[in-house]
C-alpha positions in Angstrom: -27.7 -91.8 2.6 -29.5 -90.3 -0.4 -29.0 -86.8 0.9 -25.2 -87.0 1.3 -24.3 -86.3 -2.4 -26.6 -83.3 -2.5 -25.1 -81.8 0.7 -21.6 -82.4 -0.6 -22.5 -80.6 -3.9 -23.8 -77.6 -2.0 -20.7 -77.5 0.1 -18.5 -77.6 -3.0 -20.4 -74.7 -4.7 -20.2 -72.6 -1.5 -16.5 -73.2 -1.3 -15.8 -72.2 -4.9 -18.1 -69.1 -4.6 -16.2 -67.9 -1.6 -12.9 -68.5 -3.4 -14.1 -66.4 -6.3 -15.2 -63.5 -4.1 -11.8 -63.5 -2.4 -10.0 -63.3 -5.7 -12.3 -60.6 -7.0 -11.7 -58.2 -4.1 -8.2 -59.0 -3.2 -6.5 -57.4 -6.3 -8.1 -53.9 -6.1 -7.8 -53.9 -2.3 -4.1 -54.7 -2.6 -3.7 -51.9 -5.1 -5.5 -49.5 -2.8 -3.3 -50.4 0.1 -0.2 -50.0 -2.0 -1.4 -46.6 -3.3 -2.0 -45.3 0.2 1.4 -46.4 1.2 3.1 -44.6 -1.7 1.1 -41.4 -1.1 2.0 -41.5 2.5 5.7 -41.9 1.7 5.5 -39.0 -0.8 3.7 -36.8 1.8 6.3 -37.6 4.4 9.1 -37.0 1.9 7.7 -33.6 0.9 7.4 -32.5 4.6 10.8 -33.7 5.6 12.9 -32.4 2.8 16.1 -31.3 4.6 19.3 -29.7 3.3 22.1 -29.9 5.8 24.8 -27.1 6.0 28.0 -27.0 8.0 30.4 -24.1 7.6 33.4 -26.1 8.9 33.1 -29.5 7.3 30.7 -28.9 4.5 31.3 -28.6 0.8 29.0 -26.8 -1.7 29.6 -29.6 -4.1 28.2 -32.0 -1.5 24.8 -33.6 -1.6 23.3 -31.6 1.3 22.8 -34.7 3.3 23.8 -35.2 6.9 26.9 -37.2 5.9 27.7 -34.8 3.1 26.5 -31.3 4.0 26.8 -28.1 2.0 29.1 -25.4 3.2 27.0 -22.3 2.8 23.4 -21.2 3.4 23.7 -19.3 0.0 24.1 -22.6 -1.9 21.3 -24.3 0.2 18.9 -21.5 -0.7 19.7 -21.9 -4.4 18.8 -25.6 -4.2 15.9 -25.4 -1.8 12.5 -26.4 -3.2 9.2 -25.4 -1.6 8.7 -27.0 1.9 12.4 -27.4 2.5 14.1 -27.0 5.9 17.8 -25.8 5.8 19.4 -27.3 8.9 22.4 -25.4 10.2 25.2 -26.9 12.1 26.8 -24.8 14.9 29.3 -22.3 13.6 29.7 -18.8 12.1 28.2 -18.1 8.6 29.8 -15.0 7.0 31.6 -13.9 3.9 34.8 -15.7 5.0 32.9 -19.0 4.9 31.6 -18.2 1.5 28.2 -16.6 2.2 26.8 -13.9 -0.2 24.5 -11.4 1.4 21.7 -10.8 1.7 20.4 -14.3 2.2 16.9 -14.3 0.6 14.4 -16.8 2.0 11.1 -17.5 0.2 8.7 -20.2 -1.0 7.9 -22.0 2.3 11.6 -22.4 3.2 12.6 -22.8 6.8 16.0 -21.7 8.2 16.6 -23.8 11.3 19.5 -23.6 13.7 20.0 -24.9 17.2 16.9 -25.8 19.2 18.1 -24.1 22.4 20.0 -21.1 23.5 18.2 -18.7 21.2 20.7 -19.4 18.4 23.8 -18.5 20.4 26.0 -21.1 18.6 24.7 -20.5 15.1 25.8 -17.0 14.0 24.9 -15.4 10.7 26.9 -12.2 10.3 27.1 -10.1 7.1 25.4 -7.4 5.0 24.3 -7.0 1.5 22.3 -4.5 -0.6 18.6 -5.3 -0.8 16.1 -3.4 -3.0 12.9 -3.2 -1.0 9.7 -2.5 -3.0 8.4 -0.4 -0.1 11.5 1.2 1.4 14.1 1.6 -1.3 17.6 0.2 -0.9 18.6 -1.3 2.4 21.6 -3.1 3.9 20.3 -6.5 5.1 21.6 -9.7 6.4 18.6 -11.9 5.8 15.5 -11.0 3.7 12.3 -13.0 4.2 10.0 -12.5 1.3 6.9 -14.0 -0.4 6.0 -17.2 1.4 9.0 -17.6 3.6 8.1 -20.0 6.4 10.3 -19.9 9.5 13.6 -18.6 10.9 14.5 -20.2 14.2 17.5 -20.9 16.4 20.0 -18.4 14.9 21.9 -15.2 15.9 21.8 -12.4 13.3 24.4 -9.6 13.2 24.6 -6.9 10.6 27.8 -4.8 11.2 26.9 -2.2 8.6 26.3 1.2 10.2 22.8 1.3 8.6 22.3 -2.5 8.6 19.1 -4.5 9.3 19.5 -8.0 10.7 16.3 -9.6 9.4 14.2 -7.8 6.9 10.6 -9.1 6.4 9.0 -7.8 3.2 5.2 -8.5 2.9 5.6 -12.0 4.3 4.4 -13.8 7.4 7.1 -16.2 8.7 7.5 -17.4 12.2 10.6 -15.9 13.8 11.4 -17.7 17.0 14.2 -18.7 19.5 16.7 -16.4 17.9 18.9 -13.4 18.8 19.4 -10.1 17.1 22.4 -8.4 18.5 24.9 -5.6 17.5 23.0 -4.7 14.3 24.1 -1.3 13.0 20.6 0.0 12.7 17.7 -2.4 13.4 17.6 -6.0 14.6 14.3 -7.0 12.9 12.4 -4.9 10.4 8.8 -5.8 9.4 7.7 -4.0 6.2 4.8 -3.8 3.7 1.8 -5.9 4.6 3.3 -8.5 6.8 1.9 -10.6 9.7 4.8 -12.6 11.1 4.8 -14.3 14.5 7.8 -13.1 16.5 8.3 -15.1 19.6 10.9 -15.9 22.3 13.7 -13.9 20.7 16.5 -11.8 22.3 17.2 -8.3 21.1 20.3 -6.7 22.5 22.6 -3.8 21.8 21.1 -2.9 18.4 22.3 0.7 17.7 19.0 2.0 16.3 15.8 -0.1 16.8 15.3 -3.6 18.1 12.1 -4.2 16.2 10.8 -1.8 13.6 7.3 -2.2 12.2 6.3 -0.4 9.0 3.4 -0.1 6.5 0.2 -2.0 7.3 2.0 -4.9 9.0 0.3 -6.7 11.9 3.0 -8.8 13.7 2.3 -10.9 16.8 5.2 -10.1 19.1 5.2 -12.5 22.1 7.6 -13.3 24.9 10.6 -11.5 23.6 13.4 -9.7 25.5 14.6 -6.2 24.4 17.7 -4.8 26.1 20.2 -2.0 25.7 18.9 -0.7 22.4 17.9 2.8 21.1 14.2 2.4 20.5 13.3 -1.2 21.5 10.1 -1.3 19.4 9.3 1.4 16.8 5.8 1.4 15.2 5.2 3.8 12.3 2.8 4.5 9.4 -0.4 2.3 9.7 1.2 -0.7 11.4 -0.8 -2.5 14.2 1.3 -4.9 16.2 0.2 -6.9 19.2 2.8 -7.1 21.9 2.2 -9.7 24.6 4.4 -10.9 27.4 7.6 -9.0 26.4 10.3 -7.7 28.6 12.0 -4.3 28.0 15.0 -3.1 30.0 17.8 -0.6 29.7 16.7 0.8 26.3 16.6 4.5 25.5 12.8 4.2 24.8 10.8 1.0 25.3 8.0 1.5 22.7 7.4 4.5 20.4 4.2 4.8 18.3 3.9 7.1 15.4 1.8 8.1 12.4 -1.6 6.3 12.3 -0.2 3.2 14.1 -2.2 1.2 16.6 -0.8 -1.2 19.1 -2.1 -3.6 21.7 0.2 -4.2 24.7 -0.7 -6.8 27.3 1.4 -8.5 30.0 4.5 -6.5 29.1 7.2 -5.3 31.5 8.9 -2.0 30.5 11.5 -0.8 33.0 14.8 1.0 33.4 14.5 3.0 30.1 16.9 5.9 29.9 14.1 8.2 29.0 10.6 6.9 28.4 8.7 3.6 28.8 6.2 4.3 26.0 5.7 7.4 23.8 2.8 8.0 21.5 3.0 10.9 18.9 1.1 12.2 15.9 -2.1 10.2 15.5 -1.0 6.9 17.1 -3.3 4.9 19.4 -2.6 2.2 22.0 -4.6 -0.4 23.9 -2.8 -1.1 27.2 -5.8 -2.8 28.7 -9.6 -2.6 28.6 -12.4 -3.3 31.1 -13.1 -6.5 29.4 -9.4 -7.5 29.1 -7.1 -5.7 31.6 -3.6 -5.0 30.3 -1.5 -6.3 33.2 1.5 -4.2 31.9 4.1 -3.0 34.3 6.0 0.3 33.9 8.7 1.3 36.4 12.0 3.0 36.8 12.0 4.7 33.5 14.2 7.8 33.4 11.8 10.6 32.5 8.3 9.2 32.2 6.6 5.8 32.2 4.1 7.0 29.6 4.0 10.0 27.4 0.9 10.6 25.3 1.5 13.5 22.9 -1.6 12.8 20.8 -5.2 13.8 21.1 -6.2 10.2 21.6 -6.5 9.0 25.2 -4.4 5.9 25.9 -6.6 3.1 27.3 -4.7 1.5 30.1 -7.1 -0.5 32.3 -5.2 -2.9 34.6 -1.7 -1.4 33.7 0.5 -0.7 36.7 2.4 2.6 36.5 5.2 3.2 39.1 6.5 6.5 37.7 5.2 9.7 36.1 2.9 10.0 33.1 2.0 12.9 30.7 -1.0 13.3 28.5 -4.4 11.8 28.6 -4.4 8.2 29.9 -7.5 6.3 30.8 -6.9 3.9 33.6 -10.6 3.1 34.2 -12.0 2.7 30.7 -14.7 5.3 31.1 -13.3 8.3 29.2 -12.3 6.4 26.1 -15.5 4.4 26.0 -17.6 7.5 26.1 -15.5 9.4 23.6 -15.6 6.5 21.2 -19.3 7.0 21.0 -19.0 10.7 20.4 -16.3 11.1 17.9 -15.3 9.6 14.5 -12.1 9.3 12.6 -11.9 12.3 10.3 -9.3 14.0 8.1 -8.0 11.6 5.6 -5.8 14.5 4.7 -3.7 15.6 7.6 -3.8 19.1 9.1 -1.1 21.5 7.9 -0.8 23.1 11.3 1.1 20.3 12.9 4.3 21.0 11.0 4.7 24.6 12.0 6.7 24.0 15.1 9.3 22.1 13.0 10.0 25.0 10.7 13.3 26.8 11.4 13.0 30.3 12.9 14.6 31.9 9.9 11.8 30.8 7.6 8.6 32.7 7.1 5.4 30.8 6.6 1.9 31.7 5.3 0.0 30.9 8.4 0.2 30.9 12.2 -0.9 28.6 14.9 -3.1 31.1 16.7 -6.2 30.1 14.9 -5.8 26.4 15.6 -9.0 24.8 16.9 -10.2 21.3 17.7 -13.5 20.0 16.4 -15.2 16.9 17.7 -17.5 15.5 15.1 -20.6 13.5 16.2 -20.9 9.9 15.3 -24.0 7.8 15.2 -22.2 4.6 16.1 -19.1 3.5 18.1 -15.9 3.2 16.2 -12.5 1.8 16.9 -10.5 5.0 16.5 -10.7 8.3 18.2 -9.2 11.1 16.2 -9.6 14.9 16.6 -9.4 17.1 13.5 -7.3 20.2 13.6 -8.2 23.0 11.3 -6.6 26.2 10.1 -7.8 29.3 8.4 -5.1 29.1 5.9 -3.4 26.4 3.9 0.3 26.0 3.4 1.5 25.6 -0.2 2.6 22.1 -1.1 6.1 21.6 -2.5 6.5 21.5 -6.2 7.5 18.1 -7.8 11.1 17.7 -8.9 11.3 16.4 -12.4 14.6 14.6 -12.4 15.6 11.3 -14.0 16.1 8.1 -12.0 19.4 7.6 -10.3 20.9 4.4 -8.7 21.1 4.1 -4.9 24.4 4.9 -3.2 26.9 2.1 -3.0 29.3 3.6 -0.5 29.1 4.4 3.2 31.5 7.3 2.9 30.3 10.9 3.1 32.6 12.8 0.7 32.7 16.6 1.1 32.6 18.3 -2.3 33.6 21.9 -2.9 31.1 23.4 -5.2 29.6 26.7 -6.3 26.5 27.8 -4.4 23.3 26.0 -5.2 20.6 28.4 -6.3 16.9 28.1 -5.6 14.7 27.6 -8.6 12.4 30.3 -7.5 11.8 32.5 -4.6 8.6 30.8 -3.6 10.4 27.5 -3.3 12.4 28.7 -0.3 9.2 29.1 1.7 7.4 26.0 0.4 6.5 23.6 3.2 5.1 20.1 2.9 1.7 19.3 4.4 2.0 17.7 7.8 1.8 14.0 7.5 0.6 11.7 10.3 2.8 9.0 8.9 6.0 10.9 9.5 8.5 8.6 11.0 10.7 9.1 14.0 12.9 6.1 13.4 16.1 5.9 15.5 19.1 6.2 13.2 22.4 5.6 15.0 25.5 7.6 14.4 28.1 6.0 12.1 31.0 7.3 14.1 30.9 4.7 16.8 31.8 1.1 16.9 29.2 -1.4 18.1 30.3 -3.7 20.8 28.3 -5.9 23.1 29.6 -4.2 26.2 29.4 -0.6 25.1 26.1 1.1 24.7 26.1 3.3 21.5 26.2 7.1 21.8 22.7 8.6 21.8 21.4 11.8 20.2 20.2 14.7 22.3 17.6 14.0 24.9 13.9 14.1 23.9 12.1 17.0 25.6 8.6 16.9 26.8 6.5 18.5 24.1 2.9 19.6 24.0 0.3 17.0 23.0 -0.3 16.6 19.3 2.8 18.6 18.4 5.3 15.8 18.0 5.3 14.7 14.4 8.8 14.9 12.9 12.4 14.1 13.7 13.0 17.8 14.3 10.3 17.9 16.9 12.0 15.4 19.0 15.7 16.1 18.5 15.3 19.9 18.4 18.0 21.7 16.5 20.2 18.7 16.1 19.8 19.0 12.3 20.3 22.7 12.4 18.3 23.3 9.3 18.8 26.7 7.7 17.0 27.6 4.5 18.9 30.8 3.8 22.5 29.8 4.5 24.9 32.5 5.6 28.4 32.4 4.0 29.9 33.0 7.4 28.2 30.4 9.5 26.9 27.8 7.0 29.9 25.9 5.9 28.2 22.7 4.8 25.1 22.1 2.7 23.3 18.8 2.2 21.5 18.1 -1.1 19.6 15.0 -2.3 18.3 13.7 -5.6 14.6 13.0 -4.9 13.3 11.4 -8.1 9.6 10.9 -7.3 7.0 12.4 -5.1 7.2 9.4 -2.7 10.9 10.1 -2.3 10.3 13.8 -1.7 7.8 12.9 1.0 10.4 10.6 2.6 12.9 13.5 2.6 10.5 16.0 4.0 9.5 13.5 6.7 13.0 14.1 8.1 13.5 17.7 6.9 10.1 19.5 6.5 11.6 22.7 5.2 13.7 21.2 2.4 13.5 23.2 -0.8 14.1 22.8 -4.5 17.5 23.9 -5.9 19.8 23.2 -8.8 23.2 21.5 -8.6 25.3 20.0 -11.5 22.5 20.8 -13.8 20.0 18.7 -11.9 17.0 19.7 -9.8 17.5 18.6 -6.2 16.3 19.2 -2.7 18.4 21.1 -0.2 17.6 19.8 3.2 19.7 22.3 5.2 22.9 24.3 5.7 25.2 23.5 8.7 28.0 25.2 10.5 28.9 21.9 12.2 30.4 19.1 10.1 29.2 16.3 12.3 25.6 17.5 12.0 25.9 17.8 8.3 27.2 14.3 8.1 24.3 13.2 10.3 21.9 14.6 7.8 23.8 13.1 4.9 23.6 9.7 6.5 19.9 10.0 7.2 19.3 10.6 3.5 21.5 7.7 2.5 19.5 5.6 4.9 16.5 6.3 2.6 18.4 4.9 -0.3 18.8 8.2 -2.0 21.9 9.7 -3.7 23.0 12.6 -1.5 25.7 15.3 -1.6 27.6 16.9 1.3 28.9 20.2 -0.1 31.5 22.6 1.4 
């Protein structure tokens, strides 16, 4: 009995101590749980910020919620904060519904249409002038810049004769489950230093290019369909796309590689091209399969050739199935290329001047010939990833003189006015014979004629057929389309009725002009120094040259 009070006292002390511990830890623990809950809600809120848009029932004074959607994508983009998804209801988004083009997407914004049908019921159609830091002025429907995140489930149409559907400028969004149809020039253009993922899209009846890759861009192009387009995929400058699992059918050319571009093609099917399945020109290179990773590409039923390699670099094509004819050096076993990679190195950061000679008009005299052209293979102590052959010449062509003219705004009209004017005079006799150095980055970009209407059922008219040219001699537009531009540096008053001039303000613009017209020369018109790109007896050809220059965003003149 004497031990009961003591035991009872111990029990009471233990009880109160336990109660104290519970109170001491419950308050901060409760705060911690609440804080985690708030943070979780904030995180979910930031990830699910959605602005709803409906062109039929929406109102730009609305809240952008599902019950009260906005009317235009334009207004949604103005309101969009980082990590916002703009959800588009089915319908057509154009100027009639209040859109102002181009639509510019940036700062981790997602443009999301329908989940199925590759955007067939969400149509964005229109065109606006966009100043590209890498490619001058362009007519664009949508421009994805900076940290743009995703474009999915929409159909993009740019009816402008030089229009681009989606223009990606040094950005790396995901472009998926969408359609690019009936664009006046290009469906999707990747520029600058971009690395987008382009997957499960449909490219159809684009008048110029389906996909155009510029600069140093490295897009991943997977599981897309390219149909009834001029050049389905054009790769220029130093771009290096990876094309996997794509389907090409009914295009003029499936894939064309130019400049110093490099491309990897695996598991693609290229068939029924009007002319060529794949063409490589200038200093381009392609991996169509290696011994370690076979390409599994299929080329068949292409009008002229399945593969044309007009470079000095063998195309590696292990595991690629060819049903038709090929031209140029193509390595189907992986032995030639592997051995040569151990023997040669990439040389000539400055391109050879010889390569431009075949593009010079017959009327023009030049300071050198091609008879002394030689190929030199330089030894290398270690394997490399490129295989280039340097061409040399005993003489060097003079470079064009810079044109010191003030800046001028880009053209704002599609028209090509013919202006009666006095003859334009060369600034000096030497300028008429001045030829630009050959440039491996010269672009052979398909530019459609502006005299046709684009329809989904009618394939647009095509320029003259590409002829098979000797290897390493295809570098400029003139090389491929022959005398289509009919360049004449000494116009005759009897046959040359039309002349085309352009204001080229800077050396970069002059290089762009000479990439299309290598024998352009300096002249004076309206008191300004300009480049004359040619004289023409045919009005249509003159207008074609005029449009090509306007496509560069330069102020041009068509003189009669």
